[in-house]
C-alpha positions, 0 to 999 in steps of 0.5 A, spaced: 380 123 082 372 124 083 372 129 090 366 127 096 363 132 100 363 130 107 356 130 112 356 136 116 352 137 122 345 136 124 344 142 127 347 146 121 342 142 117 337 144 121 339 151 122 340 153 114 334 150 113 329 154 118 333 160 116 332 158 109 324 157 109 324 164 114 328 167 108 323 164 104 316 166 108 319 174 108 321 174 100 314 171 099 310 177 102 315 183 099 313 180 092 306 179 094 307 186 097 310 189 090 305 186 086 299 188 090 301 195 093 304 198 098 297 198 102 298 191 104 305 193 107 305 192 115 311 197 116 312 205 119 311 210 114 315 215 118 321 217 119 327 213 117 324 206 117 319 206 110 318 200 107 313 203 102 319 208 100 325 203 099 320 197 096 318 202 091 324 206 089 329 206 084 333 202 088 328 196 089 329 194 081 336 190 079 337 190 071 329 191 070 327 186 076 324 186 082 329 185 088 323 182 091 322 177 086 330 175 085 329 174 093 324 169 092 328 166 087 333 166 091 330 163 097 326 158 093 333 155 091 336 156 098 330 152 100 332 146 096 339 147 097 338 146 104 334 140 105 337 134 108 336 131 102 340 135 098 346 136 104 346 129 104 347 129 096 354 126 093 354 130 088 360 135 090 358 141 085 351 142 089 356 143 096 360 147 092 354 152 089 350 152 096 356 155 099 357 161 092 350 161 093 350 164 100 357 168 099 353 171 092 346 173 096 350 176 102 354 181 096 347 182 094 344 184 100 350 189 102 349 192 096 342 193 098 344 195 105 348 201 102 343 203 097 338 203 104 342 207 107 346 212 102 341 212 096 334 212 098 336 214 106 331 210 108 330 202 111 325 197 110 324 193 117 322 187 112 327 188 107 332 188 113 329 182 116 331 178 109 338 181 110 339 178 117 336 171 115 342 172 109 347 174 114 346 168 119 345 163 113 352 165 110 355 165 118 352 157 118 355 155 111 361 159 112 361 154 119 360 148 115 361 149 108 370 149 108 370 143 112 365 138 109 368 141 101 375 138 104 378 146 104 381 145 110 386 141 113 385 136 118 388 137 125 392 131 124 395 134 118 
């Protein structure tokens, strides 16, 4: 028996796509500033908010890759996974993958947040933007994915 995914509400399709595009835009900006230099960062360099310090710290790399590039790759994939065509796909695995990427992204964001707060001792407003978008996207996915995937019982059962 093959599994099929249920359709989701239009608000979830639109909201997830808008959040993914926002994450893509911020990640693209952070990737640009990573390679072109912090002089292009529109962010405070004083006090606890210091984007330059955060984006050039040792924690701005994960397994040798710039975190900004990983964020860009993540949001390229997530933007593709949240298009209306992807949401309508008959491929069950694609919908499971979307939810898994959302969960994995949030786990990575939690690590980055811990790094900013406890290791670097500074925060980056642009990074925080990506963190907020990732959390909001996970909330949307958590609202619709379990029912779409048939992981919840209907009220009549």
